[in-house]
N, C-alpha and C positions, 0 to 999 in steps of 0.2 A: 412639400407644396402642392397644390392642387392644378390639376392640368391646366384649369383655364388662368390660374396665374401667371404659369409657366407661359401659356399662350400669349398673354399681354406683354411679356418681357421681349417677345419676338418682334422684331420689326422688319419690314420688306424695304428694298432699297429706296422704291419711291416713297415711302412713309419717312424714312429717315432724312431723304433730300427735301419733303415738304417742310419736316420740323427745321432743319437746319435753316431753309431759306426765310423762316419766320424770325430768326434771330439766334438761335443756339451758336450757330458758327461764329456769327457776328459778335456775340457777347464774351465768347471765348477769345477772339482774337484782340478786343477791347481790353480784355483782362490780361492778357498779354501784355499788350502796348501802355495800359493804364491800370495797372492791378488794384482790384477791388472796387472798380466802380460801380459795377454792379452786384458785389458781393453781400451787401446787406449793411447792416447796422454796426457790426462788429469791425468794419474797414472805413479806412478814410485815407485819401490820397495813397492807395496802394498798399497800406500798413495795416496788420493786425493790430488792432487798438486795445485788445487785452477784456477781460470780463470784469475787471475792477476798474471800469471808466464810468465816471469818475473814482479816483481812489477813496478808499474809507478816511483817511485823512492827509493832510498835505504832506508830500513827501520831502525827504531831504537828500535822496539819492536817486540817480538816472540809470546806473549800470553797476555791474557786479566784475571785478577781475579777482579769481580766486587762484591763487599760487599754492597748488596743492603738492605738498611734498611726501610723495607716495611712499610707503615702507615704515612710516612712524618714527620720525625723527625724536632723539632723546631730549626729553624737556631739562634734563639735569646737565646736558652739555650745549644748550641753546638758551633758555629764556628763564629757567626758574632755579634761582641761585642757593644751594643748600649747603651752608657752612657745616651744619651738624653732620650731615653725611659723609663729608670730608674727614671729621673727628673719628667717624665709626668704620671708616675704610677698614678692610680684612677682619672686622668683627660679625659675630654671628648677627643674623637680622632678628631682632625680638619677635617671639611669637604672636605677640599681641597686635601685631601689623597683619600678618601673613595668614595665621590661622582660620580655614575656612573658605579663603579667598580665591577667586581663580586664578590661575597662573598657566601660562601656555607651555612651554618646553621644560620649565624649572619643576614642575609639580614634581613632588615625592624627593626632590633634591635637597643637599644641605643649601642654607640661603646665607650667603654671606654680604655683607654690606661693601658697595663697590662706591668709592668716593668720586666726586665730579672731576674730570680728566682735564677741564680746561678753566681757566680763571675767568672771573666776572666783572666787569668794569662799569662803572657808571657814567650815563653821558648826559650832556646837556642842561638844561634849566630844570629839566623833570628828575634827573636822577634814575631814570629807567636804567637797571642792569641788563646787560646782555653779554652773552659768554664773549672771549676774544677771538673766536672764529667768526665774529662778524664785526669787522672794521668799518665798512663802508655803511651798513645799518645802524651802526653808532653814531654815524653822523647825522642821520635823521630820526634818532631815537626820541625826539619831542613831538614827532608826528604819529608815534605808535601807542596803542592803547593794548598793551601786553595781558593777556587773558593766562592765570597760572592756575586755574581750577577747573579746567576742562573734564568733561567724565562722559565715557561712553559706554556700550553695551556689548559690543563683540570684540573678542580677543585674537582673531586670526584675520589674515589681511583682506579677502574678498568680502567676507561678510562686515568688515569694519569698513570698509569702503562704501557698501552698499548702505549701512547705516548712515555714515557721515552725508553720502549723496542724497538718500531719500528719506531719511527719518526711520526706516524700518530696515529688519534685517531679513526680510522676506523678498526674494528677487519678483520683478515684476512690477514694483510700484514706480511712479512718476520721479525722476531727479530732481533737484532743487533748481537746477537751470530751466528744465522744462516747466515747473511750477511758476517761475518767475516771467517766462515768455508768454505762458499761457494767460496768466494774471495781468500782466502789463503791456503786452505786445512788443512791438519793436520799432525802432526809428529808423530802420535802415529799408528801402525797397529793394537794394541789389545785393546784398548780403542776407545770411543766415540769422537769426536772433540768437543764436546759441552755436558757440564755436568753441572746440576743444582741440589744443595743441599739446604736444607731448615731448619730453628730453628726458636723456638717462644719462648716470654718471655717478660714481662716488661709493656705489655699495651694490647689493643685489638687485637686480632690476626685476623686481615683483612684477609680472603681468598686470595689466589693467583690462578689465572686461569691457567690451563695448556698451554692455549694459548698464554700467555706470552713469551714462548720459543718455539713457533710453527715456522716452516720454511715457513708457509703461502703457496704462490704459487711457491716459489721453491721447487726442490723435497724434500720429507721428509727426505731423509738422512741426511739433514744439520739441523734437528731439535734438540732441546736440549733432552738430556736423563736424567731424574730425577733419582737421587740414594735416597733410604729411608733412614730416619735418623736413624731407629734403625732395627733389625733384619737382613736379607739379602739384601744386598745394592740395588741389582737389582733383581726382581721377577725371581724365576725359575733359578737363576744362578748355583746352585747345580746339579751336573748330579743324574737323579732319581735313587733310590735304585734299585739296581739288574741290572742296566744298565752301561756299562764300557764307557768310554770318545770315544773308536773307534768305538763302536756300535753307539753312538750319532752322531759322525762324519759320520758313513755311511747315517744315515738317513736325514743329512742335505745336504749331497752330492747327495742323491737320490730326496730331494724335489728341489735342485738346477737345477738338470737335468730336471726336469719338468718345472720349471720356465723359463730356459734357452731355451727350445723348443718353448715355448708360446712367449717368448720375441722375437725370430727369426722371428716370423709371424706379430706380431703387434707393436714391437718397442715401448713399452710404458716405461717412464721414470721410473715410480712406480713398474713395475716388476724389473727394474734394481736394484731400491732401495731395495726391499723384497729381493733378491738375497744378495745383499752387507750387508743386516741386519742379515741375517740368519747366514751369514759368520762371523759378528762382534759379534754375541751372543755367537756362538761357541768359540770364542777366548776369550771371557770375562769370560768363566767359568774357565779358567785358570789363568786370568790376575787379576780379581777381587777381590778373596780371598787374594792374596798376597799383593793387593793395601790396602786392610781396615785393614790389619794386622800390629797393631802398635808395634809389640813386637822388631824389629828391629831399633825403634827409641831410641835413647840416653834417659836415665831418665830427663837430664836437658833441652832437646828440649821438651819433654812432659810437665814438670814443666812451661817452659817458656810460653806456650799457654794456660796452666791450663787444659789439656785434657789428659788422659790416653788411651782412646781408641774413636771409632766412636760410639759415644753415644748419636747422636742427638742435642748434644748442637752447638752453634754457634763457640766454642773454637774448639770442635772436628773436625768441617767442616773446620775450617781454616786450621788445621793440614793436613786434608785431601786434603785440595784444593793445598797445598804445593805439597804434593806426587803427584797428576794428574798432576800438571804442570810440574814436573821433569819427567814425563812420556810421555810428549809430548802433552797433552790435549791443544787445542788451547783457548777455552773460559770457564770459570768456574764463576758461578753465585752462590753466596750464599745469600738466601733470610734470613733476620731476622724479622720476623713479629712480632713487638712489639712495634711500634713507634706511634701509633694513641691514642694521648693524648688529649682529649676533655676537661678532667677534671684534677685536681690533677697533672697539669704538672711539679711541682717542683720535688715531689717525684717521679713520673712516669719517668720523664727523667735520672733521678739520677740512679734508679733501672735498667731500660734499658741499660744504658750506661756501668754499671758495667758488664752486661752480655757480653758486644761486646767490651770494651775497650783494657782490656789485650790481647786479641787474635788478635785483629785490629795490635796492635803494634808489637806483637811476630812475625806475618806474614811478616812484613816490615824488622826487625830484621833478622829473619830467611832467608829470600831470600836474604838480602845483605850480610850475612856470607856466603853464597853458590855460590856468585856471581851471582845470578838471578835475583836481582831488577833491574839492568840497563836495561836488556831487557824484564820485565815483567810490565805491566801496571796495575797498581791497582787503583780503582776507589770506594769511599765510599760515599755513600748519597742515597735519598729516591726519590719519585715520585714527592713531593713537599715540600713546608715549612709550618710554621704556622703563623697566624695572630699575629701583635703586639696588637691587640685588645683583651680583656679579653673575654673568655666564661665561666664564672663562675669563677672557678680558673684552668681552661684550655685554650687551645688555638684551633681556628677552621683551616680549610684547608686554604692554601694560595698559589697562584700561582706566583704572580708579582714579589718576589725577595726571594730566599733561597740560600742554601749552600752546597757544597760538597768539597771534598778534591781528589786529584789525586797524584800517587807518583810513582818513577819509570818509566821505557818506554821512555826516553827520556824528561821526562817532568821536566822544572825548579824546583828544591826543594828550601824549605826555604823561599816561598814568599806567599803573600796574594794578589790576584787578583779581581779586580772589588769591586763594593760597592752598598750597598744599601743606601736609604736616611736616615736621621737620626733617623727616627724611626723604620727602617727595613721593611717598606712597600713594596717598588718599587725598583729595581735594576736601578740605575741612572748612574752607572760609568762603561764601558766596559762591556756592558750587554751581558751576554752569555746564549744565547739561546740553548735549547735542541738540536736544529739542529746542532749548533757550536760545542756542545759537541761530537756529532756523527763524524763531519766532521774532527775534532781534533783528535779524537780516531784512526780513519781511516788513517789519516796522519801520523801517528806514526807507522804504520806497512806497509808504502811504497806505500799507495793507495791514489790516487786522487779520491774523494768522488763523483765528477761529471761523473767518467769513471766506476764505478762499478755499473752495471746495468743489469737488466733481465727484458726481454720482455716477457710481457703478456697481453693478449688479445687485442694486437694491441698498447700497448703504453710501453715505457721505464721506468721501476721503478727505483729508488735508495732509499737507507736508510734515506737520507736527503731530498728526493722530489726534490722540486726545491730550494730549501733554503739551509743554512750553509756557514758558512766561517772559515777556519782555524785560530785558534788564536795563532800565531806565537810568541806573547808576553811571553806565558808561555811555550815555547820549551827551551829546554836546549841548 
């Protein structure tokens, strides 16, 4: 930088006060009390309105609740009924299925068919088949669109999570929650647009990197905000002892005056993010304690979920997710880290399913009775599936075919879409790539996935990269 340019960035105290008197400080305080009033066309009533405003076509959904079954649930013990694999139990896996195919820990080992460890039951008018480990989900089977032909590209956990979240195996790309909030904005003034919750239990608790909810090269105001499972949901959400809320507001206002002064010279989007995040943090000190206080929930609703409080369980997180959705949060992810079953898959799947079955079904029931399911897109699934070949009495990672379900948000209910081959190895009918999943989700929010772009380092990026097709067959 030239010395003259450096000099221009320096300000005397008198110059700073002069600029402040002309409105910078006033604007910062006004933004704090009535966010977005002076922020330009991308804001209205204190809320980021998104870059696709208006949307490309009429939206069907307003918000996403992603029930992320981290670890890779076995489709063969949950959603994909394979009687032929049961017949083949203990026999050699035919080479025609596996020759030259990517396999994680079973590479180079004898491959033996391993039959489904739980019975499948048909439910409701739809006849959707679910494993017997999901009795409560069976009761709402007519709300589900079961997809049995998912396909992904990464065979180990961390890169597979990255691919599911960002559409790329390259770290540093924006997560889908960030794309949604960047594209659509948020309806909440006092909560983040993208919230992440976690729980664990039932299997190996594979770590989840914070970059899975990163905004990548999109401004950091669009990254996910993790809420703690226990204790204060957000660090430092309570006003410090001896400090009043008004005094803390004065501190935030003073900091934002300094940031506004700097921003007027350098026009750095991260400074703008810092200003908005200070404001959001201040507002959350009022909104979050009320959010996590379940005392206003009727007892029958808490019993429906199997949760009495925000206690770090999947059930507690599901009830909290509904409360977040009611308050205008755009994208909510609930990671349950308990589905990595390399051994004892029969008992392990049953145990993990018991931790998520009731609350998953309760969420759909509760949303529907509140009139929210129609415009809430619920997605349930993991980063990949498991092999039809045995790994002892468990299953290895698998990417060629696996399952998920979707509900609400304009998705056709009571159907099963796509199929794997007779042994559950590869998707063969209506193959549903992760890029197709992202394209279809965006479509339900009125977004053409080819048009939601962010220019970075001379290239236009999008969630689906150069891929993805909207699967209209599953749209209501």
